[in-house]
C-alpha positions as CSV (number, residue, x, y, z in Angstrom):
1,X,6.3,153.3,128.3
2,X,6.7,151.4,125.0
3,X,6.1,147.7,124.3
4,X,8.3,145.8,121.9
5,X,7.2,142.5,120.3
6,X,9.6,140.3,118.4
7,X,8.6,137.8,115.8
8,X,10.1,135.7,113.0
9,X,12.1,133.2,115.0
10,X,12.0,129.5,114.3
11,X,14.0,126.4,113.3
12,X,16.3,126.7,110.3
13,X,19.0,124.6,108.8
14,X,22.6,125.8,108.8
15,X,23.2,128.1,105.8
16,X,19.6,129.2,105.9
17,X,18.0,132.6,106.5
18,X,15.5,134.2,108.8
19,X,14.1,137.7,109.2
20,X,13.2,138.9,112.7
21,X,10.9,141.8,113.3
22,X,10.5,144.0,116.3
23,X,7.2,146.0,116.4
24,X,7.0,148.9,118.8
25,X,3.8,150.3,120.3
26,X,5.0,153.8,119.8
27,X,7.3,155.8,117.6
28,X,10.8,154.3,117.4
29,X,12.2,157.8,116.5
30,X,11.7,158.6,120.1
31,X,14.7,156.5,120.9
32,X,18.3,157.3,120.1
33,X,18.9,153.7,118.8
34,X,17.3,150.3,118.4
35,X,19.3,147.2,118.8
36,X,19.2,143.4,118.7
37,X,20.7,141.2,121.3
38,X,20.8,137.5,121.8
39,X,21.3,135.0,124.7
40,X,22.3,131.4,124.2
41,X,21.7,128.8,126.8
42,X,24.2,129.1,129.7
43,X,25.7,132.3,128.3
44,X,25.3,136.0,129.0
45,X,23.2,138.2,126.7
46,X,25.3,139.7,124.0
47,X,24.9,142.6,121.6
48,X,24.3,141.7,117.9
49,X,23.5,144.9,116.0
50,X,22.4,148.5,116.4
51,X,20.9,151.2,114.2
52,X,20.4,154.8,115.2
53,X,18.1,157.5,114.0
54,X,20.5,158.5,111.3
55,X,20.4,154.9,110.0
56,X,24.0,154.3,111.0
57,X,24.6,150.7,111.8
58,X,27.1,148.6,113.7
59,X,27.5,144.8,114.1
60,X,29.2,142.4,116.4
61,X,32.1,140.8,114.7
62,X,30.5,137.3,114.8
63,X,27.6,138.4,112.6
64,X,29.2,141.1,110.4
65,X,28.6,140.4,106.7
66,X,25.8,137.9,107.5
67,X,23.2,140.0,109.4
68,X,21.6,143.2,108.4
69,X,19.6,145.5,110.7
70,X,17.1,148.0,109.2
71,X,14.2,150.1,110.3
72,X,10.8,151.3,109.0
73,X,9.9,154.4,111.0
74,X,6.4,154.5,109.4
75,X,5.7,151.0,110.7
76,X,7.6,151.5,114.0
77,X,9.4,148.3,113.2
78,X,13.0,147.2,113.3
79,X,14.2,144.2,111.4
80,X,17.2,141.8,111.5
81,X,17.9,139.9,108.3
82,X,20.0,136.9,109.2
83,X,21.7,135.0,106.4
84,X,24.2,132.1,106.3
85,X,23.0,131.0,109.7
86,X,25.3,128.8,111.8
87,X,24.5,126.5,114.8
88,X,26.3,129.0,117.1
89,X,23.7,131.6,116.2
90,X,21.1,129.6,118.1
91,X,19.8,131.8,120.9
92,X,16.8,133.8,122.1
93,X,16.9,137.1,120.2
94,X,15.8,140.3,121.9
95,X,15.0,143.8,120.7
96,X,16.0,146.8,122.7
97,X,14.9,150.4,122.4
98,X,17.6,152.7,123.9
99,X,17.0,156.3,124.9
100,X,16.1,158.1,128.1
101,X,15.2,154.6,129.3
102,X,15.8,151.2,127.9
103,X,13.0,148.9,126.9
104,X,13.2,145.2,126.0
105,X,11.0,142.8,124.1
106,X,10.1,139.3,125.3
107,X,12.4,137.6,122.8
108,X,12.0,135.1,120.0
109,X,13.8,131.8,119.7
110,X,16.1,131.1,116.8
111,X,17.4,127.5,116.4
112,X,19.9,126.6,113.8
113,X,20.2,122.9,113.4
114,X,20.1,120.1,110.8
């Protein structure tokens, strides 16, 4: 069992930046991949970005070029750097650890508004 705790969300103006963190209670190298997802009000949860143990990354088309996922294995933490934020990025952002089982964090709210 692993616990994931997201942080770093908040209110930001369009064009601004935020960095989300996902701290795991155990080693993230135990999982094949770590990912970020988001869920906007009234919409289904959607995949945003993923990074595997070889540091290979992939992004949803809507965030490619604006968001960057990274990991620090020594700190058991995954990050999501979000730049050039848009109102449509407003959502609760969740961290997921994928391996033999999937684990989710509780989410952190990101609101992009002027």
